[in-house]
N, CA, C and O atoms as a Tripos MOL2 file, in Angstrom:
@<TRIPOS>MOLECULE
protein
  300   299    75     0     0
PROTEIN
NO_CHARGES

@<TRIPOS>ATOM
      1 N           0.8420   -1.1890    0.0000 N.3       1 MET1
      2 CA          0.0000    0.0000    0.0000 C.3       1 MET1
      3 C           0.8780    1.2400    0.0000 C.2       1 MET1
      4 O           1.7570    1.3820    0.8500 O.2       1 MET1
      5 N           0.6470    2.1250   -0.9370 N.am      2 ARG2
      6 CA          1.4230    3.3490   -1.0540 C.3       2 ARG2
      7 C           0.8020    4.4200   -0.1680 C.2       2 ARG2
      8 O          -0.3660    4.7790   -0.3250 O.2       2 ARG2
      9 N           1.6000    4.9200    0.7590 N.am      3 LEU3
     10 CA          1.1090    5.9950    1.6110 C.3       3 LEU3
     11 C           1.2680    7.3250    0.8890 C.2       3 LEU3
     12 O           2.2610    7.5540    0.1990 O.2       3 LEU3
     13 N           0.2990    8.1820    1.0520 N.am      4 THR4
     14 CA          0.3630    9.4950    0.4330 C.3       4 THR4
     15 C           0.6690   10.5450    1.4940 C.2       4 THR4
     16 O           0.5750   10.2830    2.6930 O.2       4 THR4
     17 N           1.0300   11.7150    1.0400 N.am      5 VAL5
     18 CA          1.3150   12.8250    1.9510 C.3       5 VAL5
     19 C           0.1220   13.0510    2.8780 C.2       5 VAL5
     20 O           0.2970   13.1840    4.0890 O.2       5 VAL5
     21 N          -1.0680   13.0940    2.3270 N.am      6 LYS6
     22 CA         -2.2540   13.3720    3.1470 C.3       6 LYS6
     23 C          -2.5140   12.2620    4.1580 C.2       6 LYS6
     24 O          -2.9680   12.5370    5.2680 O.2       6 LYS6
     25 N          -2.2320   11.0090    3.7910 N.am      7 ALA7
     26 CA         -2.4160    9.9020    4.7370 C.3       7 ALA7
     27 C          -1.4280   10.0120    5.8920 C.2       7 ALA7
     28 O          -1.7770    9.7410    7.0410 O.2       7 ALA7
     29 N          -0.1990   10.4080    5.5880 N.am      8 VAL8
     30 CA          0.8050   10.5710    6.6370 C.3       8 VAL8
     31 C           0.4390   11.7320    7.5530 C.2       8 VAL8
     32 O           0.5880   11.6320    8.7700 O.2       8 VAL8
     33 N          -0.0330   12.8180    6.9870 N.am      9 ILE9
     34 CA         -0.4640   13.9550    7.8130 C.3       9 ILE9
     35 C          -1.5850   13.5190    8.7450 C.2       9 ILE9
     36 O          -1.5360   13.7770    9.9480 O.2       9 ILE9
     37 N          -2.5930   12.8580    8.1900 N.am     10 ALA10
     38 CA         -3.7310   12.4400    9.0020 C.3      10 ALA10
     39 C          -3.3180   11.4780   10.1060 C.2      10 ALA10
     40 O          -3.9120   11.4810   11.1840 O.2      10 ALA10
     41 N          -2.3050   10.6550    9.8480 N.am     11 ALA11
     42 CA         -1.8900    9.6610   10.8320 C.3      11 ALA11
     43 C          -0.8490   10.1720   11.8170 C.2      11 ALA11
     44 O          -0.8480    9.7550   12.9750 O.2      11 ALA11
     45 N           0.0430   11.0700   11.3840 N.am     12 GLU12
     46 CA          1.2220   11.3970   12.1780 C.3      12 GLU12
     47 C           1.3410   12.8290   12.6740 C.2      12 GLU12
     48 O           2.0510   13.0730   13.6500 O.2      12 GLU12
     49 N           0.6780   13.7730   12.0470 N.am     13 CYS13
     50 CA          0.8530   15.1700   12.4530 C.3      13 CYS13
     51 C           0.0360   15.4340   13.7200 C.2      13 CYS13
     52 O          -1.1880   15.3120   13.6970 O.2      13 CYS13
     53 N           0.6980   15.7940   14.8270 N.am     14 PRO14
     54 CA         -0.0440   16.0130   16.0620 C.3      14 PRO14
     55 C          -0.9120   17.2740   16.0350 C.2      14 PRO14
     56 O          -1.7810   17.4420   16.8910 O.2      14 PRO14
     57 N          -0.6910   18.1500   15.0740 N.am     15 SER15
     58 CA         -1.4970   19.3640   14.9660 C.3      15 SER15
     59 C          -2.7480   19.1510   14.1270 C.2      15 SER15
     60 O          -3.6540   19.9840   14.1310 O.2      15 SER15
     61 N          -2.7970   18.0380   13.4100 N.am     16 HIS16
     62 CA         -3.9220   17.7580   12.5260 C.3      16 HIS16
     63 C          -5.0180   17.0410   13.2970 C.2      16 HIS16
     64 O          -4.7500   16.1430   14.0940 O.2      16 HIS16
     65 N          -6.2400   17.4450   13.0520 N.am     17 PHE17
     66 CA         -7.3410   16.6390   13.5470 C.3      17 PHE17
     67 C          -8.5020   16.7180   12.5710 C.2      17 PHE17
     68 O          -8.6450   17.6790   11.8140 O.2      17 PHE17
     69 N          -9.3080   15.7040   12.6120 N.am     18 ARG18
     70 CA        -10.4480   15.6420   11.7090 C.3      18 ARG18
     71 C         -11.7170   15.8480   12.5120 C.2      18 ARG18
     72 O         -12.0480   15.0560   13.3940 O.2      18 ARG18
     73 N         -12.4060   16.8990   12.2000 N.am     19 ASP19
     74 CA        -13.6540   17.2260   12.8810 C.3      19 ASP19
     75 C         -14.7930   16.9010   11.9280 C.2      19 ASP19
     76 O         -15.0970   17.6810   11.0250 O.2      19 ASP19
     77 N         -15.4110   15.7710   12.1240 N.am     20 THR20
     78 CA        -16.4720   15.3440   11.2080 C.3      20 THR20
     79 C         -17.8260   15.9580   11.5480 C.2      20 THR20
     80 O         -18.8080   15.7190   10.8450 O.2      20 THR20
     81 N         -17.8880   16.7480   12.6230 N.am     21 ARG21
     82 CA        -19.1550   17.3820   12.9990 C.3      21 ARG21
     83 C         -19.4400   18.6340   12.1910 C.2      21 ARG21
     84 O         -20.5980   18.9970   11.9830 O.2      21 ARG21
     85 N         -18.3910   19.2870   11.7390 N.am     22 GLY22
     86 CA        -18.5790   20.5450   11.0160 C.3      22 GLY22
     87 C         -18.2940   20.3920    9.5390 C.2      22 GLY22
     88 O         -18.1720   19.2770    9.0310 O.2      22 GLY22
     89 N         -18.1910   21.4940    8.8630 N.am     23 ALA23
     90 CA        -17.9530   21.4860    7.4280 C.3      23 ALA23
     91 C         -16.4790   21.2600    7.1050 C.2      23 ALA23
     92 O         -16.1440   20.8760    5.9840 O.2      23 ALA23
     93 N         -15.6010   21.4940    8.0680 N.am     24 VAL24
     94 CA        -14.1660   21.3520    7.8340 C.3      24 VAL24
     95 C         -13.7090   19.9980    8.3480 C.2      24 VAL24
     96 O         -13.9050   19.6700    9.5190 O.2      24 VAL24
     97 N         -13.1050   19.2200    7.4750 N.am     25 ASP25
     98 CA        -12.6610   17.8890    7.8650 C.3      25 ASP25
     99 C         -11.2310   17.8710    8.3930 C.2      25 ASP25
    100 O         -10.9470   17.1870    9.3760 O.2      25 ASP25
    101 N         -10.3430   18.6000    7.7660 N.am     26 HIS26
    102 CA         -8.9190   18.5120    8.1100 C.3      26 HIS26
    103 C          -8.4430   19.8590    8.6420 C.2      26 HIS26
    104 O          -8.3340   20.8320    7.8970 O.2      26 HIS26
    105 N          -8.1660   19.8980    9.9240 N.am     27 TRP27
    106 CA         -7.8930   21.1390   10.6230 C.3      27 TRP27
    107 C          -6.4720   21.1630   11.1490 C.2      27 TRP27
    108 O          -5.9340   20.1310   11.5520 O.2      27 TRP27
    109 N          -5.8640   22.3360   11.1450 N.am     28 CYS28
    110 CA         -4.5430   22.5430   11.7320 C.3      28 CYS28
    111 C          -4.7430   23.3340   13.0150 C.2      28 CYS28
    112 O          -5.0500   24.5250   12.9700 O.2      28 CYS28
    113 N          -4.5760   22.6930   14.1330 N.am     29 ASP29
    114 CA         -4.8880   23.2980   15.4230 C.3      29 ASP29
    115 C          -4.0940   24.5660   15.7220 C.2      29 ASP29
    116 O          -4.7080   25.5730   16.0740 O.2      29 ASP29
    117 N          -2.7440   24.5770   15.6020 N.am     30 PRO30
    118 CA         -2.0250   25.8080   15.9650 C.3      30 PRO30
    119 C          -2.3360   26.9860   15.0460 C.2      30 PRO30
    120 O          -2.2980   28.1360   15.4820 O.2      30 PRO30
    121 N          -2.6430   26.7120   13.7830 N.am     31 ASN31
    122 CA         -2.9550   27.7980   12.8490 C.3      31 ASN31
    123 C          -4.4140   28.1950   12.9020 C.2      31 ASN31
    124 O          -4.8040   29.2110   12.3260 O.2      31 ASN31
    125 N          -5.2240   27.4060   13.5850 N.am     32 ASP32
    126 CA         -6.6580   27.6500   13.6940 C.3      32 ASP32
    127 C          -7.2870   27.8470   12.3110 C.2      32 ASP32
    128 O          -8.0640   28.7740   12.0850 O.2      32 ASP32
    129 N          -6.9270   26.9500   11.4020 N.am     33 GLU33
    130 CA         -7.4400   26.9980   10.0390 C.3      33 GLU33
    131 C          -7.3850   25.5990    9.4370 C.2      33 GLU33
    132 O          -6.8790   24.6600   10.0530 O.2      33 GLU33
    133 N          -7.9100   25.4800    8.2390 N.am     34 VAL34
    134 CA         -7.8260   24.2090    7.5230 C.3      34 VAL34
    135 C          -6.3500   23.8860    7.2960 C.2      34 VAL34
    136 O          -5.5410   24.7740    7.0290 O.2      34 VAL34
    137 N          -6.0160   22.6010    7.4050 N.am     35 CYS35
    138 CA         -4.6360   22.1680    7.1450 C.3      35 CYS35
    139 C          -4.2090   22.7140    5.7840 C.2      35 CYS35
    140 O          -4.9100   22.4950    4.7970 O.2      35 CYS35
    141 N          -3.0840   23.4170    5.7040 N.am     36 PRO36
    142 CA         -2.6840   24.0390    4.4490 C.3      36 PRO36
    143 C          -2.4200   23.0430    3.3330 C.2      36 PRO36
    144 O          -2.5580   23.3760    2.1560 O.2      36 PRO36
    145 N          -2.0470   21.8450    3.6880 N.am     37 ILE37
    146 CA         -1.7700   20.8480    2.6620 C.3      37 ILE37
    147 C          -3.0690   20.2490    2.1380 C.2      37 ILE37
    148 O          -3.1600   19.9270    0.9540 O.2      37 ILE37
    149 N          -4.0630   20.0940    2.9830 N.am     38 PHE38
    150 CA         -5.3350   19.5550    2.5320 C.3      38 PHE38
    151 C          -6.1400   20.5940    1.7550 C.2      38 PHE38
    152 O          -6.8370   20.2380    0.8050 O.2      38 PHE38
    153 N          -6.0600   21.8550    2.1310 N.am     39 ALA39
    154 CA         -6.8750   22.8920    1.4970 C.3      39 ALA39
    155 C          -6.4010   23.0960    0.0590 C.2      39 ALA39
    156 O          -6.9030   22.4500   -0.8610 O.2      39 ALA39
    157 N          -5.4760   23.9550   -0.1240 N.am     40 ILE40
    158 CA         -4.7970   24.1670   -1.3990 C.3      40 ILE40
    159 C          -3.3380   24.0180   -1.0290 C.2      40 ILE40
    160 O          -2.8370   24.7410   -0.1690 O.2      40 ILE40
    161 N          -2.6600   23.1000   -1.6600 N.am     41 PHE41
    162 CA         -1.3340   22.7390   -1.1820 C.3      41 PHE41
    163 C          -0.4640   23.9710   -0.9720 C.2      41 PHE41
    164 O          -0.1550   24.7170   -1.9010 O.2      41 PHE41
    165 N          -0.0840   24.1510    0.2890 N.am     42 ARG42
    166 CA          0.9240   25.1370    0.6730 C.3      42 ARG42
    167 C           1.9190   24.3970    1.5330 C.2      42 ARG42
    168 O           1.5510   23.5090    2.3010 O.2      42 ARG42
    169 N           3.1520   24.7550    1.4060 N.am     43 ARG43
    170 CA          4.1860   24.0980    2.1990 C.3      43 ARG43
    171 C           3.9440   24.3320    3.6780 C.2      43 ARG43
    172 O           3.4360   25.3730    4.0950 O.2      43 ARG43
    173 N           4.3270   23.3300    4.4550 N.am     44 CYS44
    174 CA          4.1970   23.4240    5.9020 C.3      44 CYS44
    175 C           5.5710   23.1300    6.5070 C.2      44 CYS44
    176 O           5.9710   21.9680    6.5750 O.2      44 CYS44
    177 N           6.2970   24.1540    6.9450 N.am     45 PRO45
    178 CA          7.6320   23.9480    7.4820 C.3      45 PRO45
    179 C           7.6600   22.9900    8.6720 C.2      45 PRO45
    180 O           8.6050   22.2170    8.8270 O.2      45 PRO45
    181 N           6.6380   23.0410    9.4990 N.am     46 TRP46
    182 CA          6.6200   22.1460   10.6520 C.3      46 TRP46
    183 C           6.5350   20.6940   10.2060 C.2      46 TRP46
    184 O           7.2700   19.8480   10.7150 O.2      46 TRP46
    185 N           5.6510   20.3930    9.2640 N.am     47 PHE47
    186 CA          5.5250   19.0440    8.7230 C.3      47 PHE47
    187 C           6.8350   18.6070    8.0860 C.2      47 PHE47
    188 O           7.2560   17.4610    8.2460 O.2      47 PHE47
    189 N           7.4780   19.5180    7.3640 N.am     48 GLU48
    190 CA          8.7310   19.1910    6.6810 C.3      48 GLU48
    191 C           9.8410   18.7940    7.6510 C.2      48 GLU48
    192 O          10.6450   17.9140    7.3480 O.2      48 GLU48
    193 N           9.8860   19.4380    8.8110 N.am     49 THR49
    194 CA         10.9750   19.1520    9.7480 C.3      49 THR49
    195 C          10.6180   18.1260   10.8160 C.2      49 THR49
    196 O          11.4910   17.3880   11.2750 O.2      49 THR49
    197 N           9.3620   18.0660   11.2160 N.am     50 ALA50
    198 CA          8.9910   17.2040   12.3400 C.3      50 ALA50
    199 C           8.4060   15.8580   11.9360 C.2      50 ALA50
    200 O           8.5330   14.8890   12.6840 O.2      50 ALA50
    201 N           7.7750   15.7730   10.7820 N.am     51 VAL51
    202 CA          7.0880   14.5370   10.4040 C.3      51 VAL51
    203 C           7.7260   13.8780    9.1870 C.2      51 VAL51
    204 O           8.0080   12.6800    9.2130 O.2      51 VAL51
    205 N           7.9550   14.6270    8.1380 N.am     52 LEU52
    206 CA          8.4010   14.0670    6.8630 C.3      52 LEU52
    207 C           9.7020   13.2700    6.9320 C.2      52 LEU52
    208 O           9.8120   12.2670    6.2270 O.2      52 LEU52
    209 N          10.6980   13.6570    7.7440 N.am     53 PRO53
    210 CA         11.9370   12.8640    7.7810 C.3      53 PRO53
    211 C          11.7280   11.3900    8.1560 C.2      53 PRO53
    212 O          12.5280   10.5390    7.7660 O.2      53 PRO53
    213 N          10.6990   11.0900    8.8830 N.am     54 ALA54
    214 CA         10.4190    9.6990    9.2600 C.3      54 ALA54
    215 C           9.7530    8.9250    8.1240 C.2      54 ALA54
    216 O           9.5800    7.7100    8.2270 O.2      54 ALA54
    217 N           9.3830    9.6000    7.0570 N.am     55 TRP55
    218 CA          8.6740    8.9880    5.9360 C.3      55 TRP55
    219 C           9.3850    9.2810    4.6160 C.2      55 TRP55
    220 O           8.8370   10.0010    3.7810 O.2      55 TRP55
    221 N          10.5920    8.7430    4.4020 N.am     56 PRO56
    222 CA         11.3320    9.0670    3.1790 C.3      56 PRO56
    223 C          10.6170    8.6560    1.8920 C.2      56 PRO56
    224 O          10.8060    9.2910    0.8540 O.2      56 PRO56
    225 N           9.8120    7.6190    1.9460 N.am     57 ALA57
    226 CA          9.1000    7.1950    0.7430 C.3      57 ALA57
    227 C           8.0390    8.2120    0.3230 C.2      57 ALA57
    228 O           7.6510    8.2610   -0.8440 O.2      57 ALA57
    229 N           7.5770    9.0090    1.2590 N.am     58 VAL58
    230 CA          6.5410   10.0070    0.9780 C.3      58 VAL58
    231 C           7.1780   11.3490    0.5910 C.2      58 VAL58
    232 O           6.5130   12.2140    0.0220 O.2      58 VAL58
    233 N           8.4440   11.5100    0.8970 N.am     59 ALA59
    234 CA          9.1220   12.7810    0.6450 C.3      59 ALA59
    235 C           9.1060   13.1720   -0.8350 C.2      59 ALA59
    236 O           8.9970   14.3560   -1.1520 O.2      59 ALA59
    237 N           9.2100   12.2060   -1.7380 N.am     60 ALA60
    238 CA          9.2060   12.5200   -3.1690 C.3      60 ALA60
    239 C           7.8550   13.0920   -3.6040 C.2      60 ALA60
    240 O           7.8010   14.0370   -4.3910 O.2      60 ALA60
    241 N           6.7770   12.5210   -3.0920 N.am     61 GLU61
    242 CA          5.4530   13.0500   -3.4300 C.3      61 GLU61
    243 C           5.2990   14.4700   -2.8890 C.2      61 GLU61
    244 O           4.7790   15.3530   -3.5700 O.2      61 GLU61
    245 N           5.7580   14.6740   -1.6570 N.am     62 TYR62
    246 CA          5.6700   16.0050   -1.0590 C.3      62 TYR62
    247 C           6.4880   17.0000   -1.8820 C.2      62 TYR62
    248 O           6.0300   18.1130   -2.1420 O.2      62 TYR62
    249 N           7.7000   16.6060   -2.2940 N.am     63 ALA63
    250 CA          8.5440   17.4950   -3.0850 C.3      63 ALA63
    251 C           7.8820   17.8440   -4.4120 C.2      63 ALA63
    252 O           7.9830   18.9790   -4.8750 O.2      63 ALA63
    253 N           7.2050   16.8780   -5.0250 N.am     64 ALA64
    254 CA          6.5090   17.1470   -6.2800 C.3      64 ALA64
    255 C           5.3710   18.1340   -6.0580 C.2      64 ALA64
    256 O           5.1750   19.0510   -6.8560 O.2      64 ALA64
    257 N           4.6210   17.9470   -4.9740 N.am     65 LEU65
    258 CA          3.5460   18.8850   -4.6630 C.3      65 LEU65
    259 C           4.1040   20.2700   -4.3590 C.2      65 LEU65
    260 O           3.5340   21.2750   -4.7830 O.2      65 LEU65
    261 N           5.2060   20.3300   -3.6330 N.am     66 ALA66
    262 CA          5.8130   21.6140   -3.2860 C.3      66 ALA66
    263 C           6.3210   22.3190   -4.5430 C.2      66 ALA66
    264 O           6.3080   23.5470   -4.6160 O.2      66 ALA66
    265 N           6.7610   21.5550   -5.5140 N.am     67 GLY67
    266 CA          7.2390   22.1240   -6.7770 C.3      67 GLY67
    267 C           6.1170   22.7690   -7.5720 C.2      67 GLY67
    268 O           6.3700   23.6640   -8.3790 O.2      67 GLY67
    269 N           4.8760   22.3300   -7.3580 N.am     68 GLN68
    270 CA          3.7230   22.8970   -8.0480 C.3      68 GLN68
    271 C           3.1980   24.1410   -7.3420 C.2      68 GLN68
    272 O           2.3680   24.8650   -7.8920 O.2      68 GLN68
    273 N           3.6790   24.3890   -6.1260 N.am     69 ASN69
    274 CA          3.2270   25.5300   -5.3460 C.3      69 ASN69
    275 C           3.6840   26.8160   -6.0130 C.2      69 ASN69
    276 O           4.8690   26.9840   -6.3050 O.2      69 ASN69
    277 N           2.7560   27.7140   -6.2510 N.am     70 THR70
    278 CA          3.0950   28.9670   -6.9160 C.3      70 THR70
    279 C           3.5890   30.0270   -5.9530 C.2      70 THR70
    280 O           4.0970   31.0660   -6.3770 O.2      70 THR70
    281 N           3.4440   29.7760   -4.6640 N.am     71 SER71
    282 CA          3.8690   30.7360   -3.6580 C.3      71 SER71
    283 C           5.0610   30.1770   -2.9010 C.2      71 SER71
    284 O           5.0540   29.0080   -2.5150 O.2      71 SER71
    285 N           6.0740   30.9870   -2.6840 N.am     72 ASP72
    286 CA          7.2180   30.5600   -1.9010 C.3      72 ASP72
    287 C           6.9750   30.7200   -0.4050 C.2      72 ASP72
    288 O           7.7930   30.3030    0.4150 O.2      72 ASP72
    289 N           5.8430   31.3300   -0.0590 N.am     73 GLU73
    290 CA          5.5410   31.5350    1.3540 C.3      73 GLU73
    291 C           5.0980   30.2320    1.9840 C.2      73 GLU73
    292 O           4.1980   29.5720    1.4640 O.2      73 GLU73
    293 N           5.7230   29.8420    3.1130 N.am     74 PRO74
    294 CA          5.2540   28.6490    3.8020 C.3      74 PRO74
    295 C           3.8980   28.8990    4.4500 C.2      74 PRO74
    296 O           3.4540   30.0360    4.6080 O.2      74 PRO74
    297 N           3.2670   27.8050    4.8140 N.am     75 ALA75
    298 CA          1.9480   27.9160    5.4460 C.3      75 ALA75
    299 C           2.0470   28.5710    6.7910 C.2      75 ALA75
    300 O           1.0340   28.7470    7.4680 O.2      75 ALA75
@<TRIPOS>BOND
     1     1     2 1
     2     2     3 1
     3     3     4 2
     4     3     5 am
     5     5     6 1
     6     6     7 1
     7     7     8 2
     8     7     9 am
     9     9    10 1
    10    10    11 1
    11    11    12 2
    12    11    13 am
    13    13    14 1
    14    14    15 1
    15    15    16 2
    16    15    17 am
    17    17    18 1
    18    18    19 1
    19    19    20 2
    20    19    21 am
    21    21    22 1
    22    22    23 1
    23    23    24 2
    24    23    25 am
    25    25    26 1
    26    26    27 1
    27    27    28 2
    28    27    29 am
    29    29    30 1
    30    30    31 1
    31    31    32 2
    32    31    33 am
    33    33    34 1
    34    34    35 1
    35    35    36 2
    36    35    37 am
    37    37    38 1
    38    38    39 1
    39    39    40 2
    40    39    41 am
    41    41    42 1
    42    42    43 1
    43    43    44 2
    44    43    45 am
    45    45    46 1
    46    46    47 1
    47    47    48 2
    48    47    49 am
    49    49    50 1
    50    50    51 1
    51    51    52 2
    52    51    53 am
    53    53    54 1
    54    54    55 1
    55    55    56 2
    56    55    57 am
    57    57    58 1
    58    58    59 1
    59    59    60 2
    60    59    61 am
    61    61    62 1
    62    62    63 1
    63    63    64 2
    64    63    65 am
    65    65    66 1
    66    66    67 1
    67    67    68 2
    68    67    69 am
    69    69    70 1
    70    70    71 1
    71    71    72 2
    72    71    73 am
    73    73    74 1
    74    74    75 1
    75    75    76 2
    76    75    77 am
    77    77    78 1
    78    78    79 1
    79    79    80 2
    80    79    81 am
    81    81    82 1
    82    82    83 1
    83    83    84 2
    84    83    85 am
    85    85    86 1
    86    86    87 1
    87    87    88 2
    88    87    89 am
    89    89    90 1
    90    90    91 1
    91    91    92 2
    92    91    93 am
    93    93    94 1
    94    94    95 1
    95    95    96 2
    96    95    97 am
    97    97    98 1
    98    98    99 1
    99    99   100 2
   100    99   101 am
   101   101   102 1
   102   102   103 1
   103   103   104 2
   104   103   105 am
   105   105   106 1
   106   106   107 1
   107   107   108 2
   108   107   109 am
   109   109   110 1
   110   110   111 1
   111   111   112 2
   112   111   113 am
   113   113   114 1
   114   114   115 1
   115   115   116 2
   116   115   117 am
   117   117   118 1
   118   118   119 1
   119   119   120 2
   120   119   121 am
   121   121   122 1
   122   122   123 1
   123   123   124 2
   124   123   125 am
   125   125   126 1
   126   126   127 1
   127   127   128 2
   128   127   129 am
   129   129   130 1
   130   130   131 1
   131   131   132 2
   132   131   133 am
   133   133   134 1
   134   134   135 1
   135   135   136 2
   136   135   137 am
   137   137   138 1
   138   138   139 1
   139   139   140 2
   140   139   141 am
   141   141   142 1
   142   142   143 1
   143   143   144 2
   144   143   145 am
   145   145   146 1
   146   146   147 1
   147   147   148 2
   148   147   149 am
   149   149   150 1
   150   150   151 1
   151   151   152 2
   152   151   153 am
   153   153   154 1
   154   154   155 1
   155   155   156 2
   156   155   157 am
   157   157   158 1
   158   158   159 1
   159   159   160 2
   160   159   161 am
   161   161   162 1
   162   162   163 1
   163   163   164 2
   164   163   165 am
   165   165   166 1
   166   166   167 1
   167   167   168 2
   168   167   169 am
   169   169   170 1
   170   170   171 1
   171   171   172 2
   172   171   173 am
   173   173   174 1
   174   174   175 1
   175   175   176 2
   176   175   177 am
   177   177   178 1
   178   178   179 1
   179   179   180 2
   180   179   181 am
   181   181   182 1
   182   182   183 1
   183   183   184 2
   184   183   185 am
   185   185   186 1
   186   186   187 1
   187   187   188 2
   188   187   189 am
   189   189   190 1
   190   190   191 1
   191   191   192 2
   192   191   193 am
   193   193   194 1
   194   194   195 1
   195   195   196 2
   196   195   197 am
   197   197   198 1
   198   198   199 1
   199   199   200 2
   200   199   201 am
   201   201   202 1
   202   202   203 1
   203   203   204 2
   204   203   205 am
   205   205   206 1
   206   206   207 1
   207   207   208 2
   208   207   209 am
   209   209   210 1
   210   210   211 1
   211   211   212 2
   212   211   213 am
   213   213   214 1
   214   214   215 1
   215   215   216 2
   216   215   217 am
   217   217   218 1
   218   218   219 1
   219   219   220 2
   220   219   221 am
   221   221   222 1
   222   222   223 1
   223   223   224 2
   224   223   225 am
   225   225   226 1
   226   226   227 1
   227   227   228 2
   228   227   229 am
   229   229   230 1
   230   230   231 1
   231   231   232 2
   232   231   233 am
   233   233   234 1
   234   234   235 1
   235   235   236 2
   236   235   237 am
   237   237   238 1
   238   238   239 1
   239   239   240 2
   240   239   241 am
   241   241   242 1
   242   242   243 1
   243   243   244 2
   244   243   245 am
   245   245   246 1
   246   246   247 1
   247   247   248 2
   248   247   249 am
   249   249   250 1
   250   250   251 1
   251   251   252 2
   252   251   253 am
   253   253   254 1
   254   254   255 1
   255   255   256 2
   256   255   257 am
   257   257   258 1
   258   258   259 1
   259   259   260 2
   260   259   261 am
   261   261   262 1
   262   262   263 1
   263   263   264 2
   264   263   265 am
   265   265   266 1
   266   266   267 1
   267   267   268 2
   268   267   269 am
   269   269   270 1
   270   270   271 1
   271   271   272 2
   272   271   273 am
   273   273   274 1
   274   274   275 1
   275   275   276 2
   276   275   277 am
   277   277   278 1
   278   278   279 1
   279   279   280 2
   280   279   281 am
   281   281   282 1
   282   282   283 1
   283   283   284 2
   284   283   285 am
   285   285   286 1
   286   286   287 1
   287   287   288 2
   288   287   289 am
   289   289   290 1
   290   290   291 1
   291   291   292 2
   292   291   293 am
   293   293   294 1
   294   294   295 1
   295   295   296 2
   296   295   297 am
   297   297   298 1
   298   298   299 1
   299   299   300 2
@<TRIPOS>SUBSTRUCTURE
     1 MET1         2 RESIDUE 1 A MET
     2 ARG2         6 RESIDUE 1 A ARG
     3 LEU3        10 RESIDUE 1 A LEU
     4 THR4        14 RESIDUE 1 A THR
     5 VAL5        18 RESIDUE 1 A VAL
     6 LYS6        22 RESIDUE 1 A LYS
     7 ALA7        26 RESIDUE 1 A ALA
     8 VAL8        30 RESIDUE 1 A VAL
     9 ILE9        34 RESIDUE 1 A ILE
    10 ALA10       38 RESIDUE 1 A ALA
    11 ALA11       42 RESIDUE 1 A ALA
    12 GLU12       46 RESIDUE 1 A GLU
    13 CYS13       50 RESIDUE 1 A CYS
    14 PRO14       54 RESIDUE 1 A PRO
    15 SER15       58 RESIDUE 1 A SER
    16 HIS16       62 RESIDUE 1 A HIS
    17 PHE17       66 RESIDUE 1 A PHE
    18 ARG18       70 RESIDUE 1 A ARG
    19 ASP19       74 RESIDUE 1 A ASP
    20 THR20       78 RESIDUE 1 A THR
    21 ARG21       82 RESIDUE 1 A ARG
    22 GLY22       86 RESIDUE 1 A GLY
    23 ALA23       90 RESIDUE 1 A ALA
    24 VAL24       94 RESIDUE 1 A VAL
    25 ASP25       98 RESIDUE 1 A ASP
    26 HIS26      102 RESIDUE 1 A HIS
    27 TRP27      106 RESIDUE 1 A TRP
    28 CYS28      110 RESIDUE 1 A CYS
    29 ASP29      114 RESIDUE 1 A ASP
    30 PRO30      118 RESIDUE 1 A PRO
    31 ASN31      122 RESIDUE 1 A ASN
    32 ASP32      126 RESIDUE 1 A ASP
    33 GLU33      130 RESIDUE 1 A GLU
    34 VAL34      134 RESIDUE 1 A VAL
    35 CYS35      138 RESIDUE 1 A CYS
    36 PRO36      142 RESIDUE 1 A PRO
    37 ILE37      146 RESIDUE 1 A ILE
    38 PHE38      150 RESIDUE 1 A PHE
    39 ALA39      154 RESIDUE 1 A ALA
    40 ILE40      158 RESIDUE 1 A ILE
    41 PHE41      162 RESIDUE 1 A PHE
    42 ARG42      166 RESIDUE 1 A ARG
    43 ARG43      170 RESIDUE 1 A ARG
    44 CYS44      174 RESIDUE 1 A CYS
    45 PRO45      178 RESIDUE 1 A PRO
    46 TRP46      182 RESIDUE 1 A TRP
    47 PHE47      186 RESIDUE 1 A PHE
    48 GLU48      190 RESIDUE 1 A GLU
    49 THR49      194 RESIDUE 1 A THR
    50 ALA50      198 RESIDUE 1 A ALA
    51 VAL51      202 RESIDUE 1 A VAL
    52 LEU52      206 RESIDUE 1 A LEU
    53 PRO53      210 RESIDUE 1 A PRO
    54 ALA54      214 RESIDUE 1 A ALA
    55 TRP55      218 RESIDUE 1 A TRP
    56 PRO56      222 RESIDUE 1 A PRO
    57 ALA57      226 RESIDUE 1 A ALA
    58 VAL58      230 RESIDUE 1 A VAL
    59 ALA59      234 RESIDUE 1 A ALA
    60 ALA60      238 RESIDUE 1 A ALA
    61 GLU61      242 RESIDUE 1 A GLU
    62 TYR62      246 RESIDUE 1 A TYR
    63 ALA63      250 RESIDUE 1 A ALA
    64 ALA64      254 RESIDUE 1 A ALA
    65 LEU65      258 RESIDUE 1 A LEU
    66 ALA66      262 RESIDUE 1 A ALA
    67 GLY67      266 RESIDUE 1 A GLY
    68 GLN68      270 RESIDUE 1 A GLN
    69 ASN69      274 RESIDUE 1 A ASN
    70 THR70      278 RESIDUE 1 A THR
    71 SER71      282 RESIDUE 1 A SER
    72 ASP72      286 RESIDUE 1 A ASP
    73 GLU73      290 RESIDUE 1 A GLU
    74 PRO74      294 RESIDUE 1 A PRO
    75 ALA75      298 RESIDUE 1 A ALA
């Protein structure tokens, strides 16, 4: 089974939570907003340094998504 960036975020990011009661499913607690990667892909420096190193197989997918990002501003 190939893990995707979003699956790793949902499973491993301690700031991510899924609130199925409201309209927003994927939330970033410290930013008090929708997870930037789930909404419209924006880089997340915290995810890059704290979570992604443990998932090298997912890093290539993340890098490809980051390459499509039109903004250099992190989330």
